[in-house]
PyMOL CGO cylinders between C-alpha atoms (Angstrom):
from pymol import cmd
from pymol.cgo import CYLINDER

trace = [
    CYLINDER, -0.36, -0.09, 0.10, 1.20, 3.60, -0.96, 0.3, 1, 1, 1, 1, 1, 1,
    CYLINDER, 1.20, 3.60, -0.96, 2.04, 6.16, 1.60, 0.3, 1, 1, 1, 1, 1, 1,
    CYLINDER, 2.04, 6.16, 1.60, 1.73, 8.72, -1.16, 0.3, 1, 1, 1, 1, 1, 1,
    CYLINDER, 1.73, 8.72, -1.16, -1.59, 11.16, -0.35, 0.3, 1, 1, 1, 1, 1, 1,
    CYLINDER, -1.59, 11.16, -0.35, -1.48, 12.05, -4.25, 0.3, 1, 1, 1, 1, 1, 1,
    CYLINDER, -1.48, 12.05, -4.25, -1.43, 8.70, -5.54, 0.3, 1, 1, 1, 1, 1, 1,
    CYLINDER, -1.43, 8.70, -5.54, -4.16, 8.28, -8.27, 0.3, 1, 1, 1, 1, 1, 1,
    CYLINDER, -4.16, 8.28, -8.27, -4.83, 12.04, -8.28, 0.3, 1, 1, 1, 1, 1, 1,
    CYLINDER, -4.83, 12.04, -8.28, -5.56, 13.88, -11.20, 0.3, 1, 1, 1, 1, 1, 1,
    CYLINDER, -5.56, 13.88, -11.20, -6.06, 17.89, -11.18, 0.3, 1, 1, 1, 1, 1, 1,
    CYLINDER, -6.06, 17.89, -11.18, -9.46, 19.00, -12.03, 0.3, 1, 1, 1, 1, 1, 1,
    CYLINDER, -9.46, 19.00, -12.03, -8.06, 20.97, -14.92, 0.3, 1, 1, 1, 1, 1, 1,
    CYLINDER, -8.06, 20.97, -14.92, -6.08, 17.50, -16.30, 0.3, 1, 1, 1, 1, 1, 1,
    CYLINDER, -6.08, 17.50, -16.30, -9.46, 15.67, -16.12, 0.3, 1, 1, 1, 1, 1, 1,
    CYLINDER, -9.46, 15.67, -16.12, -11.17, 14.81, -19.49, 0.3, 1, 1, 1, 1, 1, 1,
    CYLINDER, -11.17, 14.81, -19.49, -14.41, 14.77, -17.38, 0.3, 1, 1, 1, 1, 1, 1,
    CYLINDER, -14.41, 14.77, -17.38, -13.93, 18.45, -16.13, 0.3, 1, 1, 1, 1, 1, 1,
    CYLINDER, -13.93, 18.45, -16.13, -16.97, 20.58, -15.99, 0.3, 1, 1, 1, 1, 1, 1,
    CYLINDER, -16.97, 20.58, -15.99, -17.24, 24.14, -14.29, 0.3, 1, 1, 1, 1, 1, 1,
    CYLINDER, -17.24, 24.14, -14.29, -18.68, 22.35, -11.09, 0.3, 1, 1, 1, 1, 1, 1,
    CYLINDER, -18.68, 22.35, -11.09, -16.22, 19.83, -10.83, 0.3, 1, 1, 1, 1, 1, 1,
    CYLINDER, -16.22, 19.83, -10.83, -13.92, 20.47, -7.72, 0.3, 1, 1, 1, 1, 1, 1,
    CYLINDER, -13.92, 20.47, -7.72, -10.42, 19.09, -7.84, 0.3, 1, 1, 1, 1, 1, 1,
    CYLINDER, -10.42, 19.09, -7.84, -10.88, 17.99, -4.56, 0.3, 1, 1, 1, 1, 1, 1,
    CYLINDER, -10.88, 17.99, -4.56, -13.17, 18.93, -2.02, 0.3, 1, 1, 1, 1, 1, 1,
    CYLINDER, -13.17, 18.93, -2.02, -12.60, 21.76, 0.30, 0.3, 1, 1, 1, 1, 1, 1,
    CYLINDER, -12.60, 21.76, 0.30, -10.79, 20.88, 3.74, 0.3, 1, 1, 1, 1, 1, 1,
    CYLINDER, -10.79, 20.88, 3.74, -11.30, 22.85, 6.91, 0.3, 1, 1, 1, 1, 1, 1,
    CYLINDER, -11.30, 22.85, 6.91, -7.82, 23.88, 7.95, 0.3, 1, 1, 1, 1, 1, 1,
    CYLINDER, -7.82, 23.88, 7.95, -9.02, 25.91, 10.93, 0.3, 1, 1, 1, 1, 1, 1,
    CYLINDER, -9.02, 25.91, 10.93, -12.62, 27.48, 12.14, 0.3, 1, 1, 1, 1, 1, 1,
    CYLINDER, -12.62, 27.48, 12.14, -13.96, 28.93, 9.20, 0.3, 1, 1, 1, 1, 1, 1,
    CYLINDER, -13.96, 28.93, 9.20, -10.83, 28.53, 6.97, 0.3, 1, 1, 1, 1, 1, 1,
    CYLINDER, -10.83, 28.53, 6.97, -11.12, 26.25, 3.80, 0.3, 1, 1, 1, 1, 1, 1,
    CYLINDER, -11.12, 26.25, 3.80, -9.04, 25.12, 1.28, 0.3, 1, 1, 1, 1, 1, 1,
    CYLINDER, -9.04, 25.12, 1.28, -9.35, 23.66, -2.14, 0.3, 1, 1, 1, 1, 1, 1,
    CYLINDER, -9.35, 23.66, -2.14, -8.09, 22.91, -5.67, 0.3, 1, 1, 1, 1, 1, 1,
    CYLINDER, -8.09, 22.91, -5.67, -11.08, 24.17, -7.55, 0.3, 1, 1, 1, 1, 1, 1,
    CYLINDER, -11.08, 24.17, -7.55, -14.42, 25.69, -5.87, 0.3, 1, 1, 1, 1, 1, 1,
    CYLINDER, -14.42, 25.69, -5.87, -17.14, 24.00, -5.25, 0.3, 1, 1, 1, 1, 1, 1,
    CYLINDER, -17.14, 24.00, -5.25, -20.33, 25.75, -6.54, 0.3, 1, 1, 1, 1, 1, 1,
    CYLINDER, -20.33, 25.75, -6.54, -22.67, 23.74, -4.14, 0.3, 1, 1, 1, 1, 1, 1,
    CYLINDER, -22.67, 23.74, -4.14, -20.78, 25.47, -0.70, 0.3, 1, 1, 1, 1, 1, 1,
    CYLINDER, -20.78, 25.47, -0.70, -21.89, 28.77, 0.77, 0.3, 1, 1, 1, 1, 1, 1,
    CYLINDER, -21.89, 28.77, 0.77, -18.71, 30.89, 1.05, 0.3, 1, 1, 1, 1, 1, 1,
    CYLINDER, -18.71, 30.89, 1.05, -18.47, 34.28, 2.30, 0.3, 1, 1, 1, 1, 1, 1,
    CYLINDER, -18.47, 34.28, 2.30, -15.17, 35.04, 0.79, 0.3, 1, 1, 1, 1, 1, 1,
    CYLINDER, -15.17, 35.04, 0.79, -13.26, 33.10, -1.78, 0.3, 1, 1, 1, 1, 1, 1,
    CYLINDER, -13.26, 33.10, -1.78, -9.55, 34.09, -2.20, 0.3, 1, 1, 1, 1, 1, 1,
    CYLINDER, -9.55, 34.09, -2.20, -8.71, 32.60, -6.20, 0.3, 1, 1, 1, 1, 1, 1,
    CYLINDER, -8.71, 32.60, -6.20, -4.75, 32.04, -6.18, 0.3, 1, 1, 1, 1, 1, 1,
    CYLINDER, -4.75, 32.04, -6.18, -5.40, 30.00, -9.81, 0.3, 1, 1, 1, 1, 1, 1,
    CYLINDER, -5.40, 30.00, -9.81, -4.42, 31.49, -13.31, 0.3, 1, 1, 1, 1, 1, 1,
    CYLINDER, -4.42, 31.49, -13.31, -8.37, 30.85, -14.06, 0.3, 1, 1, 1, 1, 1, 1,
    CYLINDER, -8.37, 30.85, -14.06, -10.69, 33.88, -12.81, 0.3, 1, 1, 1, 1, 1, 1,
    CYLINDER, -10.69, 33.88, -12.81, -14.00, 32.30, -11.93, 0.3, 1, 1, 1, 1, 1, 1,
    CYLINDER, -14.00, 32.30, -11.93, -16.14, 33.85, -9.48, 0.3, 1, 1, 1, 1, 1, 1,
    CYLINDER, -16.14, 33.85, -9.48, -18.41, 31.65, -7.86, 0.3, 1, 1, 1, 1, 1, 1,
    CYLINDER, -18.41, 31.65, -7.86, -22.09, 32.94, -7.79, 0.3, 1, 1, 1, 1, 1, 1,
    CYLINDER, -22.09, 32.94, -7.79, -23.42, 34.14, -4.71, 0.3, 1, 1, 1, 1, 1, 1,
    CYLINDER, -23.42, 34.14, -4.71, -20.08, 35.21, -2.81, 0.3, 1, 1, 1, 1, 1, 1,
    CYLINDER, -20.08, 35.21, -2.81, -19.73, 38.00, -0.63, 0.3, 1, 1, 1, 1, 1, 1,
    CYLINDER, -19.73, 38.00, -0.63, -16.41, 38.81, -1.38, 0.3, 1, 1, 1, 1, 1, 1,
    CYLINDER, -16.41, 38.81, -1.38, -13.77, 37.35, -3.87, 0.3, 1, 1, 1, 1, 1, 1,
    CYLINDER, -13.77, 37.35, -3.87, -10.28, 38.25, -4.59, 0.3, 1, 1, 1, 1, 1, 1,
    CYLINDER, -10.28, 38.25, -4.59, -8.27, 36.89, -7.49, 0.3, 1, 1, 1, 1, 1, 1,
    CYLINDER, -8.27, 36.89, -7.49, -4.56, 36.93, -7.13, 0.3, 1, 1, 1, 1, 1, 1,
    CYLINDER, -4.56, 36.93, -7.13, -2.43, 35.19, -9.40, 0.3, 1, 1, 1, 1, 1, 1,
    CYLINDER, -2.43, 35.19, -9.40, 0.58, 33.34, -8.21, 0.3, 1, 1, 1, 1, 1, 1,
    CYLINDER, 0.58, 33.34, -8.21, 3.08, 30.76, -9.47, 0.3, 1, 1, 1, 1, 1, 1,
    CYLINDER, 3.08, 30.76, -9.47, 4.45, 27.93, -7.44, 0.3, 1, 1, 1, 1, 1, 1,
    CYLINDER, 4.45, 27.93, -7.44, 7.81, 29.75, -7.62, 0.3, 1, 1, 1, 1, 1, 1,
    CYLINDER, 7.81, 29.75, -7.62, 9.45, 31.75, -7.41, 0.3, 1, 1, 1, 1, 1, 1,
    CYLINDER, 9.45, 31.75, -7.41, 8.09, 33.72, -4.18, 0.3, 1, 1, 1, 1, 1, 1,
    CYLINDER, 8.09, 33.72, -4.18, 5.02, 35.91, -4.67, 0.3, 1, 1, 1, 1, 1, 1,
    CYLINDER, 5.02, 35.91, -4.67, 5.06, 39.71, -3.19, 0.3, 1, 1, 1, 1, 1, 1,
    CYLINDER, 5.06, 39.71, -3.19, 5.71, 39.57, 0.69, 0.3, 1, 1, 1, 1, 1, 1,
    CYLINDER, 5.71, 39.57, 0.69, 3.54, 42.68, 1.21, 0.3, 1, 1, 1, 1, 1, 1,
    CYLINDER, 3.54, 42.68, 1.21, 0.66, 41.66, -0.43, 0.3, 1, 1, 1, 1, 1, 1,
    CYLINDER, 0.66, 41.66, -0.43, 0.93, 38.41, 1.00, 0.3, 1, 1, 1, 1, 1, 1,
    CYLINDER, 0.93, 38.41, 1.00, 0.62, 39.58, 4.29, 0.3, 1, 1, 1, 1, 1, 1,
    CYLINDER, 0.62, 39.58, 4.29, -2.17, 41.99, 3.29, 0.3, 1, 1, 1, 1, 1, 1,
    CYLINDER, -2.17, 41.99, 3.29, -4.33, 39.31, 2.14, 0.3, 1, 1, 1, 1, 1, 1,
    CYLINDER, -4.33, 39.31, 2.14, -3.27, 37.04, 4.90, 0.3, 1, 1, 1, 1, 1, 1,
    CYLINDER, -3.27, 37.04, 4.90, -4.79, 39.89, 7.24, 0.3, 1, 1, 1, 1, 1, 1,
    CYLINDER, -4.79, 39.89, 7.24, -7.62, 40.15, 5.23, 0.3, 1, 1, 1, 1, 1, 1,
    CYLINDER, -7.62, 40.15, 5.23, -8.33, 36.43, 5.56, 0.3, 1, 1, 1, 1, 1, 1,
    CYLINDER, -8.33, 36.43, 5.56, -7.47, 36.40, 9.30, 0.3, 1, 1, 1, 1, 1, 1,
    CYLINDER, -7.47, 36.40, 9.30, -10.11, 39.60, 10.08, 0.3, 1, 1, 1, 1, 1, 1,
    CYLINDER, -10.11, 39.60, 10.08, -12.87, 37.61, 7.69, 0.3, 1, 1, 1, 1, 1, 1,
    CYLINDER, -12.87, 37.61, 7.69, -12.42, 34.61, 10.03, 0.3, 1, 1, 1, 1, 1, 1,
    CYLINDER, -12.42, 34.61, 10.03, -12.78, 36.69, 13.16, 0.3, 1, 1, 1, 1, 1, 1,
    CYLINDER, -12.78, 36.69, 13.16, -15.73, 38.45, 11.92, 0.3, 1, 1, 1, 1, 1, 1,
    CYLINDER, -15.73, 38.45, 11.92, -17.44, 34.79, 11.31, 0.3, 1, 1, 1, 1, 1, 1,
    CYLINDER, -17.44, 34.79, 11.31, -17.18, 34.43, 7.58, 0.3, 1, 1, 1, 1, 1, 1,
    CYLINDER, -17.18, 34.43, 7.58, -16.80, 31.23, 5.86, 0.3, 1, 1, 1, 1, 1, 1,
    CYLINDER, -16.80, 31.23, 5.86, -13.54, 31.70, 3.69, 0.3, 1, 1, 1, 1, 1, 1,
    CYLINDER, -13.54, 31.70, 3.69, -12.28, 29.15, 1.11, 0.3, 1, 1, 1, 1, 1, 1,
    CYLINDER, -12.28, 29.15, 1.11, -8.65, 29.88, -0.53, 0.3, 1, 1, 1, 1, 1, 1,
    CYLINDER, -8.65, 29.88, -0.53, -7.93, 27.77, -3.18, 0.3, 1, 1, 1, 1, 1, 1,
    CYLINDER, -7.93, 27.77, -3.18, -5.75, 27.43, -6.35, 0.3, 1, 1, 1, 1, 1, 1,
    CYLINDER, -5.75, 27.43, -6.35, -5.35, 24.94, -9.11, 0.3, 1, 1, 1, 1, 1, 1,
    CYLINDER, -5.35, 24.94, -9.11, -4.35, 21.77, -7.17, 0.3, 1, 1, 1, 1, 1, 1,
    CYLINDER, -4.35, 21.77, -7.17, -5.14, 23.22, -3.14, 0.3, 1, 1, 1, 1, 1, 1,
    CYLINDER, -5.14, 23.22, -3.14, -1.78, 22.54, -2.29, 0.3, 1, 1, 1, 1, 1, 1,
    CYLINDER, -1.78, 22.54, -2.29, 0.79, 24.94, -2.27, 0.3, 1, 1, 1, 1, 1, 1,
    CYLINDER, 0.79, 24.94, -2.27, -0.26, 28.51, -3.58, 0.3, 1, 1, 1, 1, 1, 1,
    CYLINDER, -0.26, 28.51, -3.58, -3.61, 27.99, -1.33, 0.3, 1, 1, 1, 1, 1, 1,
    CYLINDER, -3.61, 27.99, -1.33, -1.65, 26.56, 1.62, 0.3, 1, 1, 1, 1, 1, 1,
    CYLINDER, -1.65, 26.56, 1.62, 0.95, 29.37, 1.39, 0.3, 1, 1, 1, 1, 1, 1,
    CYLINDER, 0.95, 29.37, 1.39, -2.03, 32.13, 2.14, 0.3, 1, 1, 1, 1, 1, 1,
    CYLINDER, -2.03, 32.13, 2.14, -3.88, 29.67, 4.57, 0.3, 1, 1, 1, 1, 1, 1,
    CYLINDER, -3.88, 29.67, 4.57, -0.68, 29.05, 6.85, 0.3, 1, 1, 1, 1, 1, 1,
    CYLINDER, -0.68, 29.05, 6.85, 0.41, 32.99, 6.44, 0.3, 1, 1, 1, 1, 1, 1,
    CYLINDER, 0.41, 32.99, 6.44, -3.04, 33.92, 7.76, 0.3, 1, 1, 1, 1, 1, 1,
    CYLINDER, -3.04, 33.92, 7.76, -2.62, 31.66, 10.51, 0.3, 1, 1, 1, 1, 1, 1,
    CYLINDER, -2.62, 31.66, 10.51, 0.91, 33.03, 11.28, 0.3, 1, 1, 1, 1, 1, 1,
    CYLINDER, 0.91, 33.03, 11.28, -0.69, 36.65, 11.39, 0.3, 1, 1, 1, 1, 1, 1,
    CYLINDER, -0.69, 36.65, 11.39, -3.38, 35.36, 14.11, 0.3, 1, 1, 1, 1, 1, 1,
    CYLINDER, -3.38, 35.36, 14.11, -0.54, 34.25, 16.12, 0.3, 1, 1, 1, 1, 1, 1,
    CYLINDER, -0.54, 34.25, 16.12, 0.26, 30.55, 15.17, 0.3, 1, 1, 1, 1, 1, 1,
    CYLINDER, 0.26, 30.55, 15.17, 4.05, 29.56, 15.02, 0.3, 1, 1, 1, 1, 1, 1,
    CYLINDER, 4.05, 29.56, 15.02, 4.89, 28.62, 11.48, 0.3, 1, 1, 1, 1, 1, 1,
    CYLINDER, 4.89, 28.62, 11.48, 5.41, 25.03, 12.44, 0.3, 1, 1, 1, 1, 1, 1,
    CYLINDER, 5.41, 25.03, 12.44, 1.90, 24.99, 13.60, 0.3, 1, 1, 1, 1, 1, 1,
    CYLINDER, 1.90, 24.99, 13.60, 0.48, 26.66, 10.43, 0.3, 1, 1, 1, 1, 1, 1,
    CYLINDER, 0.48, 26.66, 10.43, 2.05, 24.24, 8.40, 0.3, 1, 1, 1, 1, 1, 1,
    CYLINDER, 2.05, 24.24, 8.40, 1.06, 21.42, 10.30, 0.3, 1, 1, 1, 1, 1, 1,
    CYLINDER, 1.06, 21.42, 10.30, -2.33, 22.42, 10.33, 0.3, 1, 1, 1, 1, 1, 1,
    CYLINDER, -2.33, 22.42, 10.33, -2.45, 22.69, 6.45, 0.3, 1, 1, 1, 1, 1, 1,
    CYLINDER, -2.45, 22.69, 6.45, -0.99, 19.41, 5.89, 0.3, 1, 1, 1, 1, 1, 1,
    CYLINDER, -0.99, 19.41, 5.89, -3.43, 17.73, 8.50, 0.3, 1, 1, 1, 1, 1, 1,
    CYLINDER, -3.43, 17.73, 8.50, -6.31, 19.14, 6.39, 0.3, 1, 1, 1, 1, 1, 1,
    CYLINDER, -6.31, 19.14, 6.39, -4.66, 18.67, 2.82, 0.3, 1, 1, 1, 1, 1, 1,
    CYLINDER, -4.66, 18.67, 2.82, -1.76, 15.94, 3.12, 0.3, 1, 1, 1, 1, 1, 1,
    CYLINDER, -1.76, 15.94, 3.12, 1.02, 16.41, 0.90, 0.3, 1, 1, 1, 1, 1, 1,
    CYLINDER, 1.02, 16.41, 0.90, 0.41, 20.32, 1.01, 0.3, 1, 1, 1, 1, 1, 1,
    CYLINDER, 0.41, 20.32, 1.01, 3.03, 23.06, 1.23, 0.3, 1, 1, 1, 1, 1, 1,
    CYLINDER, 3.03, 23.06, 1.23, 5.96, 21.18, -0.01, 0.3, 1, 1, 1, 1, 1, 1,
    CYLINDER, 5.96, 21.18, -0.01, 7.46, 24.05, -1.90, 0.3, 1, 1, 1, 1, 1, 1,
    CYLINDER, 7.46, 24.05, -1.90, 10.49, 25.49, -0.14, 0.3, 1, 1, 1, 1, 1, 1,
    CYLINDER, 10.49, 25.49, -0.14, 10.14, 28.69, -1.00, 0.3, 1, 1, 1, 1, 1, 1,
    CYLINDER, 10.14, 28.69, -1.00, 6.83, 29.33, 0.39, 0.3, 1, 1, 1, 1, 1, 1,
    CYLINDER, 6.83, 29.33, 0.39, 7.92, 27.35, 3.47, 0.3, 1, 1, 1, 1, 1, 1,
    CYLINDER, 7.92, 27.35, 3.47, 10.71, 30.14, 3.80, 0.3, 1, 1, 1, 1, 1, 1,
    CYLINDER, 10.71, 30.14, 3.80, 8.32, 32.65, 3.49, 0.3, 1, 1, 1, 1, 1, 1,
    CYLINDER, 8.32, 32.65, 3.49, 5.97, 31.27, 6.16, 0.3, 1, 1, 1, 1, 1, 1,
    CYLINDER, 5.97, 31.27, 6.16, 9.14, 31.27, 8.55, 0.3, 1, 1, 1, 1, 1, 1,
    CYLINDER, 9.14, 31.27, 8.55, 10.17, 34.91, 7.67, 0.3, 1, 1, 1, 1, 1, 1,
    CYLINDER, 10.17, 34.91, 7.67, 6.56, 36.29, 8.51, 0.3, 1, 1, 1, 1, 1, 1,
]
cmd.load_cgo(trace, "trace")
């Protein structure tokens, strides 16, 4: 039996059967009110969506939508990351249900999710562990991990 959490996983954007309603992976709750996924799930009731993927596709009935295209490397802009992490943190503090997603729901979304937890007072180790517990295999980009320890 393989221990690879991604064995057999095919990102939604590479699947032949993909539709606009096909999530890459269902959203997983990283911390209360903070969810992470690879493709937004239209059936969910999100208050805010932070889309880090290359395709802007806002969901219907979303109160707040941010599209910030970042690549899996090199490091994204530090100040923008901090500003968005603070926004995610404040929305969660006010009881909002927040989704952070990218194409696969692993590195880019993990970066913003963990950064928001760090800005809330979590240690980098605890924030990374929470993301990885919710989404095994996430945050495997060393540059993103380095950014989190610098926050």
